[in-house]
C-alpha positions as CSV (number, residue, x, y, z in Angstrom):
1,M,129.1,105.6,88.4
2,F,125.8,107.6,88.3
3,C,127.0,109.2,91.6
4,G,124.4,111.9,91.9
5,A,124.8,114.3,94.8
6,G,126.9,111.9,96.7
7,G,124.6,109.9,99.0
8,L,126.3,106.5,98.3
9,T,129.8,108.1,98.3
10,R,129.2,109.7,101.7
11,G,127.9,106.4,103.1
12,L,130.9,104.5,101.8
13,E,133.3,107.1,103.1
14,N,131.6,106.9,106.5
15,S,132.2,103.1,106.5
16,G,135.9,103.6,105.9
17,I,136.1,103.0,102.2
18,E,138.2,105.5,100.2
19,V,136.2,106.8,97.2
20,K,138.3,108.3,94.5
21,L,135.9,109.3,91.7
22,G,132.2,109.9,91.1
23,V,130.8,110.1,87.6
24,D,127.5,111.7,86.5
25,I,126.0,113.4,83.5
26,D,124.1,116.0,85.6
27,P,126.1,119.2,86.2
28,A,124.0,120.1,89.2
29,C,125.7,117.2,91.0
30,A,129.2,118.6,90.8
31,Y,129.0,121.1,93.6
32,P,127.3,118.9,96.3
33,Y,129.5,115.9,95.4
34,T,132.8,117.7,95.7
35,E,131.9,120.1,98.5
36,N,130.8,117.3,100.8
37,N,133.0,114.4,99.9
38,A,136.7,113.7,99.3
39,A,136.3,112.2,95.9
40,R,136.9,113.8,92.5
41,F,133.8,114.4,90.2
42,L,133.7,113.8,86.5
43,L,130.9,115.3,84.4
44,K,130.5,112.7,81.7
45,S,128.1,110.3,80.2
46,V,128.9,106.7,81.2
47,E,128.1,105.7,77.7
48,E,131.0,107.8,76.4
49,M,133.5,106.6,79.0
50,R,136.2,104.0,78.5
51,G,137.3,101.5,81.1
52,D,140.9,102.7,81.1
53,E,139.6,106.1,82.5
54,V,138.5,104.2,85.6
55,V,141.5,101.8,85.7
56,D,143.7,104.9,86.2
57,T,141.7,105.9,89.2
58,F,142.2,102.5,90.8
59,A,146.0,102.9,90.7
60,G,147.6,101.9,94.0
61,A,144.5,100.3,95.5
62,N,144.8,97.0,97.2
63,L,141.2,96.1,96.4
64,K,139.0,97.8,93.7
65,L,135.3,98.6,94.1
66,L,133.0,99.6,91.3
67,A,129.7,101.0,92.5
68,G,126.8,102.1,90.4
69,C,123.3,103.3,90.8
70,A,121.9,103.6,87.3
71,P,118.9,105.9,86.9
72,C,115.9,104.1,88.4
73,Q,112.9,105.9,86.9
74,T,112.7,103.5,84.1
75,F,112.0,100.6,86.4
76,S,110.0,102.5,89.1
77,S,106.5,101.5,89.9
78,Y,105.6,105.2,89.5
79,N,106.5,105.0,85.8
80,Q,103.8,103.3,83.8
81,K,105.1,104.2,80.4
82,A,108.8,103.2,80.4
83,N,110.0,100.2,78.5
84,S,113.1,98.9,76.7
85,T,112.9,101.7,74.1
86,D,113.9,104.1,76.9
87,R,117.7,104.6,76.6
88,R,118.1,104.5,80.4
89,W,116.8,100.9,80.3
90,W,120.2,99.8,79.0
91,L,122.5,101.8,81.3
92,L,122.8,98.8,83.6
93,L,124.5,97.0,80.8
94,E,126.9,100.0,80.4
95,F,127.8,99.5,84.0
96,G,128.3,95.8,83.3
97,R,130.7,96.8,80.5
98,F,132.7,98.7,83.0
99,V,132.9,95.7,85.2
100,R,134.3,93.7,82.3
101,E,136.8,96.4,81.3
102,T,138.1,97.2,84.8
103,C,137.9,93.8,86.6
104,P,137.3,95.1,90.1
105,E,137.3,92.6,92.9
106,L,134.1,94.1,94.3
107,V,130.9,95.4,92.7
108,T,127.8,97.0,94.2
109,M,124.6,98.3,92.7
110,E,121.5,99.8,94.1
111,N,118.2,100.4,92.3
112,V,114.4,100.1,92.7
113,P,112.8,96.7,93.4
114,G,111.1,96.5,90.0
115,L,114.5,96.0,88.3
116,V,114.8,92.5,89.7
117,E,111.9,91.4,87.4
118,Q,113.6,92.5,84.2
119,N,115.7,90.5,81.8
120,V,118.3,93.2,81.7
121,F,119.0,92.6,85.4
122,R,119.1,88.8,85.0
123,D,121.6,89.3,82.2
124,F,123.7,91.5,84.4
125,V,123.8,89.0,87.2
126,D,124.5,86.1,84.8
127,D,127.5,88.0,83.4
128,L,128.9,88.6,86.8
129,K,128.6,84.9,87.8
130,N,130.2,83.9,84.5
131,R,133.1,86.1,85.3
132,G,133.7,84.4,88.6
133,Y,131.8,86.7,91.0
134,E,129.8,85.5,94.0
135,V,126.6,87.5,93.9
136,D,124.1,88.4,96.6
137,Y,121.1,90.6,95.9
138,R,118.0,91.3,97.8
139,V,115.2,93.9,98.2
140,V,115.4,95.7,101.6
141,N,113.4,98.2,103.4
142,C,115.8,100.9,104.4
143,A,113.8,101.6,107.6
144,D,115.2,98.2,108.9
145,Y,118.6,99.8,108.8
146,G,117.8,103.0,110.6
147,L,116.6,105.3,107.8
148,P,113.7,107.4,109.0
149,Q,111.8,106.5,105.8
150,Q,110.0,103.6,104.3
151,R,112.1,103.0,101.2
152,S,112.4,99.6,99.5
153,R,115.5,99.2,97.4
154,L,117.3,96.4,95.5
155,V,120.9,96.0,96.7
156,L,123.4,93.9,94.9
157,L,126.9,92.9,96.1
158,A,129.4,90.9,94.1
159,S,132.9,89.7,94.9
160,R,135.6,87.7,93.1
161,L,137.2,87.0,96.5
162,G,134.4,84.7,97.9
163,E,130.9,84.7,99.2
164,I,129.5,88.1,100.2
165,E,126.2,89.3,101.6
166,L,124.5,92.3,103.0
167,I,124.6,92.7,106.8
168,P,121.4,91.8,108.6
169,P,118.9,94.5,109.6
170,T,119.9,96.7,112.5
171,H,116.5,98.0,113.6
172,S,113.5,95.9,114.5
173,E,110.0,97.4,113.6
174,S,109.7,98.8,117.1
175,E,113.1,100.4,116.9
176,R,112.6,102.2,113.6
177,R,113.6,105.8,113.5
178,T,110.6,108.1,113.0
179,V,109.9,111.5,111.4
180,H,110.1,113.0,114.9
181,H,113.5,111.5,115.5
182,A,114.8,113.0,112.2
183,I,113.3,116.4,111.9
184,G,111.4,117.1,115.1
185,D,113.9,119.7,116.3
186,L,114.1,121.8,113.2
187,P,112.9,125.4,113.4
188,P,109.2,125.9,112.5
189,L,108.3,127.4,109.2
190,K,105.3,128.8,107.4
191,A,104.4,127.8,103.9
192,G,106.7,129.8,101.5
193,E,109.1,130.8,104.4
194,V,112.9,130.4,104.4
195,D,114.9,129.8,107.5
196,S,117.4,132.7,107.9
197,R,120.1,130.4,109.2
198,D,119.7,127.6,106.6
199,P,118.5,128.6,103.1
200,L,117.8,124.9,102.4
201,H,115.3,124.8,105.2
202,Q,112.6,126.4,103.0
203,S,109.1,125.3,102.2
204,A,107.0,125.8,99.1
205,T,104.1,128.2,99.0
206,L,100.5,126.9,99.2
207,S,97.6,128.1,97.1
208,P,94.5,129.1,99.1
209,I,92.7,125.8,98.3
210,N,95.7,123.8,99.4
211,L,96.0,125.7,102.6
212,K,92.4,124.8,103.4
213,R,93.3,121.2,102.4
214,I,96.3,120.9,104.7
215,L,94.3,122.4,107.5
216,A,91.8,119.6,107.0
217,S,94.5,116.9,106.9
218,R,95.5,114.7,109.8
219,P,98.9,112.9,110.3
220,G,98.8,109.6,108.4
221,G,95.6,110.5,106.6
222,S,94.7,111.5,103.1
223,W,92.3,113.6,101.0
224,R,89.6,111.1,102.0
225,D,89.4,112.8,105.3
226,W,88.4,116.2,103.8
227,P,85.0,117.7,103.3
228,R,83.8,116.9,99.8
229,E,84.2,120.5,98.6
230,L,88.0,120.3,99.1
231,V,88.4,117.1,97.2
232,A,90.0,117.5,93.7
233,D,87.7,116.6,90.8
234,C,90.1,113.9,89.7
235,H,89.8,112.1,93.0
236,K,86.0,112.2,92.9
237,K,86.1,109.9,89.8
238,D,86.4,106.1,90.3
239,S,89.8,106.2,88.7
240,G,91.1,108.7,91.3
241,K,90.0,106.7,94.3
242,T,93.1,104.4,94.0
243,Y,95.5,107.3,94.9
244,P,95.0,107.8,98.6
245,S,98.6,108.6,99.4
246,V,98.6,112.1,97.9
247,Y,97.7,115.3,99.8
248,G,98.5,113.8,103.2
249,R,100.5,114.7,106.3
250,M,103.3,112.6,107.7
251,S,103.0,111.0,111.1
252,W,105.5,112.0,113.8
253,K,105.4,108.4,115.1
254,E,106.3,106.6,111.9
255,P,109.1,106.6,109.3
256,A,108.4,109.0,106.4
257,P,107.0,107.7,103.1
258,T,109.5,107.2,100.3
259,M,111.0,110.5,99.3
260,T,110.5,111.2,95.6
261,T,112.0,114.0,93.5
262,Q,108.9,116.2,94.2
263,F,108.7,115.7,98.0
264,Y,108.6,119.4,98.5
265,G,105.1,119.7,97.1
266,F,102.1,119.0,99.4
267,G,100.0,117.5,96.6
268,N,102.8,115.1,95.3
269,G,102.5,112.5,98.1
270,R,102.2,112.3,101.8
271,F,104.7,115.1,102.2
272,G,102.7,117.4,104.5
273,H,104.5,118.3,107.7
274,P,103.0,116.4,110.7
275,E,101.8,119.6,112.4
276,Q,102.9,122.7,110.6
277,N,100.7,123.8,107.7
278,R,103.1,123.3,104.9
279,A,105.0,120.6,102.9
280,I,108.3,119.5,104.3
281,S,111.3,121.7,103.4
282,L,114.2,120.8,101.2
283,R,116.4,120.3,104.3
284,E,113.9,118.1,106.0
285,G,113.8,115.9,102.8
286,A,117.6,115.7,102.8
287,I,117.6,114.7,106.5
288,L,115.0,112.0,105.9
289,Q,117.3,110.7,103.2
290,S,120.0,110.7,106.0
291,F,122.2,113.4,104.5
292,P,124.0,115.2,107.3
293,D,122.3,118.3,108.7
294,G,124.8,120.6,107.0
295,Y,125.2,118.9,103.7
296,K,125.6,121.6,101.0
297,F,123.7,121.4,97.7
298,T,124.3,124.9,96.3
299,P,127.2,127.4,96.5
300,P,126.6,130.2,99.1
301,G,124.5,133.0,97.7
302,E,123.4,131.1,94.7
303,P,119.6,130.9,94.1
304,I,118.1,127.6,95.2
305,S,115.9,125.8,92.7
306,K,113.5,123.5,94.5
307,K,113.0,121.4,91.4
308,T,116.8,120.8,91.0
309,I,117.6,120.2,94.7
310,G,114.4,118.1,95.0
311,R,115.7,115.9,92.1
312,L,119.1,115.5,93.7
313,I,117.7,114.6,97.1
314,G,114.9,112.3,95.9
315,N,117.2,110.4,93.5
316,A,120.0,109.9,96.0
317,V,121.0,106.7,97.6
318,P,120.3,107.3,101.3
319,V,123.6,107.9,103.1
320,I,122.6,105.2,105.7
321,L,122.1,102.6,103.0
322,G,125.6,103.6,101.6
323,E,127.0,102.9,105.1
324,V,125.3,99.5,105.2
325,I,126.7,98.6,101.9
326,G,130.2,99.8,103.0
327,R,130.0,97.9,106.2
328,S,128.9,94.8,104.4
329,I,132.0,95.1,102.1
330,Q,134.3,95.7,105.1
331,D,132.9,92.7,106.9
332,H,133.4,90.6,103.8
333,V,137.1,91.7,103.4
334,N,137.8,91.3,107.1
335,R,136.4,87.7,107.2
336,L,138.7,86.9,104.3
337,D,141.7,88.4,106.1
338,R,141.0,86.4,109.2
339,R,140.8,83.2,107.1
340,T,144.1,84.1,105.5
341,D,145.8,84.7,108.9
342,K,144.6,81.3,110.2
343,N,146.1,79.5,107.2
């Protein structure tokens, strides 16, 4: 449910879980989801779906898994205006309805950390427990699992088979994958240039003032490093001094900052390339989200919309996190199988 471009699906498939169906309301998800994954795609609002549509998909399965990543913008720390009047606020309860109507043995959900503070999440967890699920949820930094990006996410696992939990972190702080590990070998680009071998490896153009700004930027720094004449008027005000993480370059030696839906713009965060004078490309953003190097987002020959592809990549569950979730589920089932064999 809420499958997006297929980040979670690809991760689950990589862990050995067979995914049969992905559902999303965004038509832009259809091509990348079906082109890169084995599952079927259904373009439909979750609010309009019935549980029996999903039950049919589960036919023949020994164990059923329902996975959902309801739109997170409502609960994001970046969104200062959203509240319970936003329709998306209640999509988690629609996901809960599907749990009730399909009765899967296993459930997983991923979202932003801010969701854990909301009553709608507590109601969701209580409903799972009342229906006999063991529930484990925690906020994790995906960099602790090998993602070359600082990305904190809320991950929930639930099982009617017994206790379940997320596997422990796989990477210590000194072992974290860096920007250089992820994109250090990609062909160089200039601002506004497109790689002839990979149309997704393209960067946005820079205005003359932003070119001067990125030339004055250092890896890991911000606009505070610039000469005053380059600083935007809004940042000269007291209210703008609390936003140091925009107009910055990434550091080769650190994981990337959290990829947002606008990571392709230099002024939208610390999304400047560590040494080339441009924002990171769409392909670089996808790789930092742990999509495979050749993951396809648009049909061959079709114009590429940075806004659309940026949205798909920024909203995605990182593939690595999907693998971690899948491995956690596999470990849970294998432990139960071993106990059954002993008995």
